[in-house]
C-alpha positions in Angstrom: 0.0 0.0 0.0 1.6 3.3 -1.1 1.8 5.9 1.6 0.9 9.6 1.3 3.8 12.0 0.9 5.5 12.8 4.2 8.1 15.4 5.2 10.2 12.6 6.6 10.0 8.8 7.2 11.1 8.9 10.8 11.2 11.7 13.4 13.5 11.2 16.3 12.8 13.2 19.4 16.1 13.6 21.4 19.7 13.9 20.1 21.5 12.1 22.9 23.6 8.9 22.2 20.4 6.9 21.5 18.8 9.5 19.3 21.9 10.0 17.3 22.5 6.3 16.9 18.9 5.7 15.8 19.1 8.6 13.3 22.4 7.5 11.9 21.3 3.9 11.4 17.9 4.8 9.9 19.4 7.3 7.5 22.1 4.9 6.4 19.4 2.3 5.8 17.7 4.7 3.4 15.1 6.5 5.5 14.6 10.2 5.6 15.1 11.3 9.2 14.3 14.5 11.2 15.9 14.9 14.7 14.4 17.4 17.1 16.2 18.5 20.3 15.8 21.4 22.7 19.5 21.8 23.0 21.9 23.6 20.6 23.8 20.4 19.7 24.0 16.7 20.1 24.5 14.9 23.4 24.0 18.1 25.5 23.7 16.2 28.8 27.2 14.8 28.3 28.9 18.2 27.6 29.5 19.1 31.3 31.1 15.7 32.0 34.7 16.7 31.5 36.4 14.2 33.8 38.2 11.3 32.3 36.5 7.9 32.4 37.2 4.3 31.3 33.5 3.5 31.1 33.4 3.5 27.2 35.1 0.4 25.9 37.9 1.1 23.5 38.2 4.8 24.6 40.1 4.7 27.9 40.7 8.0 29.5 38.2 9.8 27.3 35.8 12.3 28.8 32.1 12.0 28.0 32.3 15.6 26.9 34.8 14.7 24.3 32.7 11.7 23.3 29.7 14.1 22.7 31.8 16.2 20.4 32.9 13.1 18.4 29.3 11.9 18.1 28.1 15.2 16.9 31.0 15.7 14.5 30.1 12.3 12.9 26.3 12.4 12.7 25.8 16.0 11.5 27.7 15.2 8.4 25.5 12.2 7.4 23.2 12.5 4.5 19.5 12.0 5.0 19.2 13.7 8.4 17.7 17.1 9.0 18.5 18.6 12.4 16.2 20.9 14.3 18.2 22.3 17.2 16.7 24.4 20.0 13.2 23.1 19.2 11.3 22.2 22.3 8.5 19.7 21.5 5.3 20.7 23.1 2.6 18.6 21.4 2.1 15.5 19.2 -0.8 14.8 17.0 -1.8 11.5 15.4 -3.9 11.1 12.2 -4.2 7.8 10.3 -0.7 6.6 9.4 1.0 9.9 10.3 2.5 11.7 13.3 2.7 15.4 13.6 5.4 16.9 15.9 4.8 20.5 17.1 8.1 21.9 18.2 8.8 25.6 18.9 7.3 28.1 16.5 7.9 26.2 13.2 5.4 24.3 11.2 4.8 20.7 12.4 7.0 18.0 11.2 5.3 14.9 9.7 6.3 11.3 9.5 4.7 7.9 9.8 7.2 6.7 12.4 8.2 8.4 15.7 11.3 7.4 17.7 11.3 8.7 21.3 14.8 9.0 22.6 14.4 11.6 25.3 16.4 9.8 27.9 16.0 9.9 31.7 16.2 12.3 34.6 17.4 11.7 38.1 14.8 11.0 40.7 14.3 14.1 42.9 12.1 13.3 46.0 10.2 16.4 46.9 11.0 16.1 50.6 14.6 16.7 49.8 14.4 19.0 46.7 11.2 20.9 47.2 9.5 22.6 44.3 12.1 25.1 43.3 15.9 25.4 43.1 17.8 23.4 45.7 21.4 23.3 46.9 20.9 19.5 47.2 22.5 17.9 44.2 21.0 15.1 42.1 23.1 12.6 40.1 23.7 14.9 37.1 24.5 17.9 39.4 27.0 15.9 41.4 28.7 14.5 38.3 29.1 17.9 36.7 30.3 19.6 39.9 32.3 17.0 41.7 35.7 18.1 40.2 35.3 21.6 41.5 34.0 20.8 45.0 36.4 22.1 47.7 37.3 19.3 50.2 34.7 19.0 52.9 32.1 16.9 54.6 29.9 15.2 51.9 26.7 13.2 52.4 25.6 10.8 49.6 22.2 9.2 49.9 21.9 6.0 48.0 23.4 2.5 47.8 23.8 1.7 44.1 26.7 2.0 41.7 26.4 5.8 41.4 26.6 6.4 45.1 29.5 4.0 45.7 31.5 5.3 42.7 31.1 8.9 43.7 32.0 8.0 47.3 35.3 6.6 46.1 35.9 9.5 43.7 35.4 12.1 46.4 37.2 10.2 49.2 40.3 10.0 47.0 40.1 13.8 46.7 40.3 14.3 50.5 36.5 14.7 51.1 35.1 13.2 54.3 32.3 11.1 52.8 29.3 9.5 54.4 27.3 7.1 52.2 23.8 6.4 53.6 21.5 3.7 52.2 18.1 2.8 53.4 18.5 -0.7 51.9 21.4 -3.3 51.6 24.1 -2.2 49.1 23.2 -2.7 45.5 26.5 -1.9 43.7 28.9 -3.8 41.6 31.1 -6.1 43.7 34.3 -4.5 42.6 33.1 -1.0 43.5 31.5 -2.1 46.7 34.6 -4.0 47.8 36.8 -0.9 47.2 34.4 1.3 49.2 34.1 -1.1 52.1 37.9 -1.2 52.3 38.4 2.6 52.2 39.1 3.9 55.7 37.9 7.5 54.8 34.3 6.6 54.0 31.6 6.3 56.7 29.0 3.8 55.7 25.4 3.6 56.9 23.5 0.7 55.4 19.8 -0.4 56.0 19.3 2.7 58.2 16.3 5.0 57.9 17.2 8.0 55.8 17.0 11.6 57.0 13.5 13.0 57.3 14.7 16.3 55.8 17.6 18.2 54.3 17.5 21.9 55.1 19.8 24.6 53.6 21.6 26.8 56.1 22.6 30.5 55.7 26.3 29.6 55.3 25.4 27.4 52.3 25.8 24.2 54.2 23.0 21.6 54.6 21.5 20.2 57.7 20.3 16.6 57.7 17.8 15.6 60.4 17.2 12.0 61.2 15.9 9.8 64.0 19.1 7.7 64.0 21.7 10.5 64.0 19.9 13.6 65.0 21.0 16.9 63.4 24.1 16.8 61.3 25.7 19.5 59.0 27.4 18.7 55.7 29.2 21.0 53.2 27.5 19.2 50.3 24.7 16.7 49.9 23.7 14.6 46.9 20.6 12.3 46.5 21.4 9.4 44.2 18.2 7.4 43.9 18.6 6.4 40.3 16.8 7.6 37.2 13.3 7.6 35.7 12.2 8.1 32.0 11.4 11.7 31.3 7.6 11.6 31.5 6.5 14.3 29.1 6.8 12.1 25.9 4.5 9.4 27.3 1.9 12.1 28.1 2.2 13.5 24.6 1.9 10.1 22.9 -1.0 9.0 25.2 -2.9 12.2 24.6 -2.4 11.9 20.8 -3.7 8.3 20.9 -6.7 9.3 23.2 -5.4 7.1 26.0 -5.0 7.9 29.7 -1.8 9.8 30.6 1.1 7.4 30.9 4.5 7.6 32.5 5.9 4.6 30.6 5.8 3.4 27.0 3.2 0.8 26.1 4.0 -2.5 24.5 1.5 -1.9 21.8 2.8 1.5 20.7 4.8 0.1 17.8 1.6 -0.7 16.0 0.9 3.1 16.1 4.3 3.9 14.7 5.9 4.8 18.1 9.3 3.3 19.0 11.5 4.0 22.0 15.3 4.2 22.1 17.9 4.3 24.8 17.6 5.1 28.4 13.9 6.2 28.0 13.0 2.6 27.2 14.0 1.4 30.7 15.3 -1.8 29.1 18.8 -1.2 30.4 20.5 0.8 33.2 21.4 4.3 32.0 24.7 4.1 30.0 26.1 5.5 26.9 26.9 2.1 25.3 23.5 0.6 25.9 21.8 3.8 24.8 23.6 3.7 21.5 22.9 0.0 21.0 19.2 0.6 21.8 19.2 3.3 19.2 20.2 0.8 16.6 17.5 -1.5 17.7 14.9 1.2 17.4 16.1 2.1 13.9 15.9 -1.5 12.8 12.4 -1.7 14.2 11.5 1.5 12.3 12.9 0.0 9.1 10.8 -3.1 9.6 7.7 -1.0 9.4 8.4 -0.3 5.8 8.3 -2.5 2.8 11.4 -4.7 2.5 14.0 -3.3 0.1 12.5 0.1 -0.3 15.1 2.9 0.3 15.0 6.6 0.2 14.6 8.0 -3.3 16.5 10.9 -4.7 13.2 11.9 -6.2 11.8 12.2 -2.6 9.3 9.4 -2.9 8.3 8.0 0.4 8.9 4.3 1.2 5.9 2.1 1.3 4.4 1.1 4.7 3.6 -2.5 5.3 -0.2 -2.8 5.3 -1.6 -3.4 8.7 1.6 -2.6 10.6 0.6 1.0 11.3 -2.8 2.1 12.4 
């Protein structure tokens, strides 16, 4: 069944590692791709992360900031991708066989297939962060600021990899670190073993967390708990993991006439909606898994079109497989 003309074959919302990976694979497979992102360039969340890391296989000692520059330098040169920077998506519409993406002040973008690659955000419990700006750091705030923190007394709430790795990082830089977990430790054995062996880290495990974190006039933070009373720290970070950014699921659910949702539905592919990277919740947040998941989403998008049909220089749209999209 021949499709009606579309502006693009696939629209990718989000230009992080997953979105760039999905766009690259889809474009090189012959699909016409649009990428929409609120930032001014690719992989914006990685840009502040200038410290060296060995977390990306094959790139020892490379900062995630440098990796972001490499990714952007590669993908923006690929044919078949149109980039819409600094376009904040505010609404999606769905008509038979077609998605309409409203972003910024421009005319809507149109495509039969939508890939949501909007990533995740740190969990920020209101009792610790309130409703406005807070001196308490979340995972992204701590990672971007930890190099510049003056040595002092630091409290980390959480018992997973993020809390343990940051405890080791800060302790090696002469901070007095307290790691406080309400549950048993849930970190990689290697990281956990190193933390348990470090004499400069105070560990509180399976202990009720502070009831509140209150900023003081001197920029320090007071933690109040039933187990340790009132304590004052120079810096506090709450590291309770991540959750998918909820807005895309609300947009999609509204466009499909469903109840507002915070997670993708298993039947969304039949409506031409695919999810890539950390937003899918399939893997722990990670650059490598996000990029791999982007490839998976692009391959799923390609499968929604007739086999063997590629992007035409005449601008003809590939054929949709009848019955795959509703």
